[in-house]
N, C-alpha and C positions, 0 to 999 in steps of 0.2 A: 404565821399562816393566818401594818395595823393602822388603822386610820387614826386621825388626830384624837388625842386623849384628853378628857377632862376628869371629872370624878368617876371612878370605876364603878359600874353597876354590880350588884351582887350576883352570885353565880346562879341564882334561881333554884327551884326545887330539884332534888336529886332524882334522875330518871331510873336509877338502878332498882330492880324489883325488890320489894320487901324492906327498903331502907328509907329513912326519913332524911330531910335536909340536914338535920343536926348530926347525922352520922357520916357526912362527907369527909373523905380523906382518912377515915379511921383504918387502922391496920386490919387487913383481912376483910374489910367491908367494902365501901363504895369505891368503884373504879373511876369516878369522875375526878377531874383535876381540881385541886384546891386553889389553883392560880386564878387571878382576876380574869373575868371574861373579856374577850375582845370587845372593842369599843362600839358604843352608839346603837342607833335603832336598826342598822343593817343586820347585825348579828342577833339582836334581841328578837326581831321579827322572825328570823330564820329559826331560832330556838322554839318560839311559840308554835310555828307551823309544823315543825318536825315532831314536837311532842303530841300533836293531834293525830299523827300517823304512826305513833309508836305501837308496834305489835307485841312488844314484850316477849314472853315465851309461849305465845298463843299456839304456835305451830311446832313446838318442841317435841310433841309426842308422835309426830308422823313417823312411820317406819321406813325412813330413808337414812343413808349415811349422811352425817352432818359436816358442814364446812361453814366458814364465815370469812367475810372480807371487811376491811376498814375503809370507810369513805372519809378521808381526812380533808376537812374544810379549813381554809386559811384566808385571811384578808390581805390583799395586796392592792395598793393604789385605790383603796376605797371600794374594791369589788371582791366578791367571793370567788375563790379559786378552789379547784379540786386537785389533789395530788394523785398522780398515777405513776406506775412503774412499767418498765419493759422487762419481760422475763429473759433470763440468760439463754443464750443459744445452746448452752450445754444441757439444758433440761430436756427430759424425754417428752414431756407433755407440753404442747403449745409453746415451743421455743420462739423467742423473739416477739411474742405478742404483748400488747398493752393490757395491763390488768391493775386491779387494786391490790395492796398488800393483803395477804390472806392465805388460807389453806384449810386442810382437814382438821377436825377436832381431835385432840389427843386426850388420853384418859385422865390427865392431870388438869384439864380445863374444866372449870366449874360450869361454864355456859358459853354462848356464842360470843359474848363480849370478851371473855378471857381468850378465846381462840383468836379473835381478830387482833387484840392487843399483843398477844404473844408473837403472832406471825409478823406484825408490823415491826416489832423490836428485832426479830431475827432477820428480816429482809432489808430494812432501811435504817435501823438503829434508833427508831422512835421509842423512847421510854414510855411505858404505860402511864406514869404519873404526869406526863406532859400532854396527855390527851383528855379533853373535857368531853366525855361521852354524853351524847344527847339522846339517842334512841336507836332502836332496831326497826328497820323498815321491812316492808313485805318481802319475803324470801323469793328466791328463784330456784330453778332446777337446772344444773349444768348438763353437759352432754354425757357425763358419766352417771347421771341420775343422783348426784349428791344434792341435798337440800342446802342451799347457800344463803346465809342470812347476812344482809348488809348492815353493818354497825356504823353509825354516823357520829363523828366527833370533831371538835374544833382543836386546831393545833396552832400555836403561836407562829407568827410570820418569821420569827428568828430561827426556827428549826432548820438545821442543815442536815440533809440526809447523808448517811454513810452506807451506801448499798453493799450488801453481801454479794460479792462477785459470783458466787456459786448459784445464786438465785436471781439476782437482779443486775441488769447491765446499765440501765439508766433510770433516772427519776425526773419527772417534769410536772408542771402545773398547767391547768387549763382554766380559763374563766368559766364559772359555772353556767353563765348565760349562753355560752356557746352550744350547750346541749338543748336549748330551745330556739336559738337563732344562729344556726351554723352558717358558715360561708361555703363549706364543701361537704355535702351530705348526699347519701343515697340510701335506698332501702330495698330489701328484697324479701320474698317469702321463704320460709324455711320449715321443713317438716322434721320434727324431732324424732328421736329413735323410737318413741312411743306412738308416732303417727300424728302428733298434734301439730297443726299448721299455725305458725306464728310469724310475726313481723320482725325482721332483723334490721336494726339501725346501724349505719356505718358512717362515721365521721372521719374526715381527714383534717387534722389540725396542724397548721404551719407554725412551728415554735421558733420565734425569733431568737430566743436565748441560745437554743441548741443549733439553730440554723438548719433545721430539718423538719420533715413532716412525720407525724405519727398517725397511724390508723387505729381508731378506737371503735370496736364493734362487738357484736355478740352480747353475752351477759353483762360485760363491763359497761357497754353503751346503754343497755337496758336499765341498769342501776343508776347510771349518771343521768339519763333522761328523767327517770321517775323522781330522783332527788331534786332536779331543777324544777319539775312540775310542782312538787310539794312546796318548795321554798318560794318560788316566784308567783305561783297561782295564776299563770297566764297561758294562753294558747301558744303552742310552738308553731313554727313556720312549716311543719310537716305533719303528717298523719300519725296518730298513736292508737293503741289498742284499748283506750280507756274512754269512758264518758267523763269529760273534764268538768262537768257540772256536778258530778258525783264521784269524785276521784277515789275516796276511801272505799266505798262499796264496789265500784267497778274494778279497782285494782285487786281487791280480794276475790271477786268473781273470776277474774283473769287467772289468778294463781290457782284457785280451786279447780278450774277446768283443766289447767295444765297438769296439776297433780293427779286428777282423776284419770287423765290419759295415760300417765305413767303407771298408776295403780292397776288399771285394767290390763295393760300390757303384761305387767308382772303376774297377774292372776292367770292370764292366758298361757303363760309360759310354764306354769306349774304342772 
């Protein structure tokens, strides 16, 4: 999830809170992979950009149920790709929809990174030690008012998913740049349960490997678009809810406004 290789660059500083680079890979410590980083400037640039946007545990004290998803990045054909799944039709919630590996936090999870890695292992057989965790990006709030934190990590291109049929029906990858330069895209306004009006992105991706089209929308598309904006630092071919010249501050303001609408609704229902 690899381009031509020369001398492998070092893994860079550990992004896990409270740990130093020397503690990478220690038992019970860093969750970053001790494997060599994927090759060349493509991934190094992505790492640098992502670390600028790392929110860490900044929003961990907000009084909302917690969940996390893993945004697995891989390199194929010299381009960054994003791994996504299709939820099993047997599931009660959002059956058949495209999403990232993830779910609700369990009591045994130390933090959002633990949650995302555990769920990825359960859903697609991705072992935690095979993920080079880079950062946590700005969270979102799903339709059940869960605070969902996206955890970004690199995965080797040799990874072969083994979907858990009880949870996942398919696994596929999309070039990350598709989320700033799509071929089939539409948007619509959506009012959340708290009354907040937001923009919903909807992408149709024609997957040649699976010979079918996948619809990527909602919070999944929201996270994918933001990830692409962070890494590429360029304007998309469609409108977004951010000031692209001040992406860090405007994305935080967007989230704060969204959270405030949820919080006000909760207070009004007391």
